[in-house]
N, C-alpha and C positions, 0 to 999 in steps of 0.2 A: 158219805159227802166227799167229793174231790176239792182239793184246794184252787181256789181261783187262779185263772192263770193269765198272769199279766205279761203283756209284750215286752221284750228286752228293751233298757235305754240303752242307748247309742252316746258313749260319753267319749268316743274318741275323737281327735282333733280332724277337722277336714283335710282331704286329700288335697296336695297344692301341687299344681304342675306348671311347668313353663308358658303352658298355654293359657291357663287361667289368670296369669298374671299377679302380682304381689298385691295390687288393689284388691282385686277380688279377695285373696286371702287377711287382708286385714279387716275387710268387712265382716267376716265370721265372727257371731256375737263373742264365743270365748277368747278368741284370739284378742278381738279388739279389746275387751275388756282388761287382759292381762298384758299385752304388750307393751303399752305404754309404762307399767309398773316395773316389768322387768329392766325396760331400757333404763329408766332412772336407775333401779339399783346397779346395773352394768357399770354405769358411767360414773356413780358416786366416787370410786376411788381415782378415776382421773381427776374429777373435780379438786377433790381433797391434794391430790399429789401438785395440781396448778395451783391453789388457792392456799394452802396450809401457811405458807411464810406471810400471806396478807392476815389472814385472819388472826395469825399468832401476834401479829404488829397490833390491829386492831383490841385484843385483849388487852396489851400491855399499856397500850394508850389509855383504855378506858379504867384500868386501874390505877395509871398514875393520875388520869383527872379526878377519880373519886378521893384520892390521898391528899390533894390540894383543894378540893370544894370546901370552902369554910361553912357550907349549910345545905340545906336540901336544896336540890336541883328541881323546879318545877315544869322544865320544858318537855321532858319526855311524858309525864302524866297528861300535861296540855294538849300534845302531839297526837295522843292517842284518843283521848276525848272527841278531838276535833276530826281524827280519823273517821270514829266512828259517824259523828256529826255528817261530816261530807257525804260519806257514802250513803247514808240515810236518805240525805236532802236530794243526792242523783238520783237515786230508784224510787223517789215518790215523785220528784218535780222535774228532773232532769232528762226526761225521756221524750221520744216522739209523743205519746199518748197524752201527756200534759199538754203540749203543744196545740193537738186535735181538741180537746177537751176544754182549754181556758184561754189561749192566745189565738187559734185560728179565726173567732168570731170576731175579735175587736179590728183584725188584720182584712175581714171581708167588708166591714162596716167603712174602714177607711179606703178601699179599692173602691167601692161603692159612692165615695164622697168625691171622685175624682181622682185617686191615686192608681191610676190603669195601670202603672210600670210595675206595680206588685205582681202581677199575672198568675194569681191563688191557683187557679185553675192548672197551670201549666207547672207552677213550681213549688205546689204546697209539701210534697213530700221532700225537697230541697229544705226548705224553710223550716219544717220538722228538724232534718239532721242539722241544721245550721242551729237550732237552739239546743240540742245534744249537746255541740260541740262547743257552744259558749258557755253552757255548764260549766263544763270539764274546764274550761280556763278560769273561771270564776270559782270554783269548787278547790282545783289543784294548785291553782297561781295565786289569783287574787287573795282568797279569802286567808291563806296561810300568811302571807307576807303581809297583809294588813294587821293580823292577831300578833304577829310577833313583833312588827312595829311599835304597837300599842304597850304589850307584857313585856316583852325582852329586848329595849332597843338598843342595847350594847350590841346584839346580836348583828353580823354581816349578811345581808341575803345572799350575796355572792359568793359565800363561802358554802353555801348548798349546790353545790355543782356546777356554779355557774361562771366559774374562772376558765379561761381558755387555756391556762397552764395544766400539763398533764393530757392535752387530748391527743396528741400524738405519739405520745410515749410508749402507747400499748395498740396501736394500729393493727398489729401483726394479731394478735389473739382476737380482735374483733374481726378483722377478716376471716379467721379460721371460724369462727362462730358463725359468720354469716354463711361462710360455705357449708357446713354442716346444716344450719336452717334449709338453704337452698336445697340440698340434696333429701331432705325431710319433704319439701315441698313437692319434689318431683314424684314422691311417693304418694301425698294425699292430694297432690292437685287434682285427680279424676275422682275423689271420693264423693259420692251424693251429697253427703251432708257439707261438705267443701263448695260443692256447685250451687248447691240450695242456698248457703248463707252468704258467699261473698259476690259481688260487692254488696253493703248494708244498703247502699242508694240503688234500687232496681233500676230507676231512669238511666244510670251511668252509661248505657249504651246507646242511648238517644241520640247525643250529641257531644262533640268534644267541650261544649260546653259545661255541661253538665258532669262529665267526666272530670275534667280539671278543676273545676269549682270544687266538686266532692272531694277530691283528692288534696285539695288545698285545707279544708276544714279538717278533714283526715289528719294530715301531718301537723297541725296546729294542735288537736287535740292530743297527739303524741308527745308533742313536745310538752304539754301540760302535765300529762302522765308521767312523764322521765322527769321531770323536775321535781314533782309530788313523791314520788316512791323513790327513787333512787339520788335525790338531790335532799330535799326537804326532811323527810320521815328517817332516811337514813342518816342524814347528817345529824339529825337531832339525837335518836337513838342510841348511834354509834359510840358515843362520848359517856353513856352508862351501861351498856350492854354488850359493846365490844362486837366481835363476832355474829352473836348471837343476834344483833341486829338485821343483818342479812337476811337471816331465816325467819325472822320475825314478819320482816314486810315483804316476803316471798308468799305468805300465808293470804294478807288481802290482796296481794295482786294477782294470785292464782284465783281467788273467788269472783273477782271481777269479769274473768273469763268464763263463769259458769254461764250455761247457754249457748256457748259458742261450740263448734265443734270439738267432740270428746278427746281426739288426739292433739287438738291446741290447747285445751284447757291444761292437760297434762304437760305439755310443751311449756307454759307457762310459770311452771313449777321450776323446770330446767332452768327458763330465762331469768327469772327472778335471781336466781342464786350467781349464775354467772354474770348477767348486768350488775347485780349488787355488788360482788366481789369486785370487778374491774372499776366501779364507780368508786367504791372505798379505797381502792388503790390509788387511782386516779385524781380524786375529787372533782371530776369531771362526769357530766351527763352528755356531753355532745356525742363521742362516738355511740354511744348507746342508742341516742336518737336517730343518727343516720342508719344505725342497722334496722330498727324499727321502721323507719319509713320506708326503706329499700324492700323489706320483707312484705310490707305491706300493700305498696304499692304493686309489687310482683303478683301479690294474690289476686289483688281486684283484676289484673291486668288477663292471667291466666283464667281466672273465673269468666271474664267477659271472653276471652277467646274461644274457651271451649264450648260453651253455652250459648250465650247470648249474641256474640261476637262483637268485634270493636267499633265506636261509631264512624258512620259516614258522611256526617255533615258539621260543622261546627256549631251552627245556631239551631235547636230545637222547632221543628215545623209547629 
């Protein structure tokens, strides 16, 4: 009996030519899976060179803080438990599905009772995203501030990255980071998953009112995000964990990007380390917030420009 004959398996990388375009090359499964990992490995020495002094200072400050501490510090455990609770609440109750299942009906009854200005038929999706943005502000800003004011009254909330001092001292590095992200956006802006995902609010192209209201909610959500991960969490954990706090916070920050385009989720790892290191160095979240909203706004703008088209009127018909 002759042995079974199996067709050869092609394990070679797809041929890349200038005509095919870098975007097509990146869409090949093997390339797409490995490329962001290799990029992270390649830039790791650069990040170490840029921030090793900052990391060393954080480690030294943490050791000195532990030496001065008269007893156990419960802030870090409380912050981590609060992180788990917050992310769980957001996942189960902070999305548009919760709005559709729980909140839409009472709003429908309210509109039927004479509050016609709600216009649920026209703006229901926008209301859903409004609920999403509101829950982020409540979970990322209001909840930790409330808990800390109750349990740790001596802590100054302004110390969680809200002081303007240090904002301008490292704008050059932020500008460099922004430039690198913009270059990456030029590569991924035409990717199918990018175009299918952005903007979140699909009716943003319907009118400038839709677009601007959506962007306002989106930007407020980013402020809450920066406060929570680069202000509150990092501010609490670095006192005990030093530089490791930056990498610890980068883990949940990456995880909240799950479900987004694959390359963006990997980019969140780098962003978490870079923005966390800069926030730790400057004790300010403002420059990182500006980088975030600049990138996010451009992503929405480019996606609309490429697929749906920019709005043609101010108010939706």
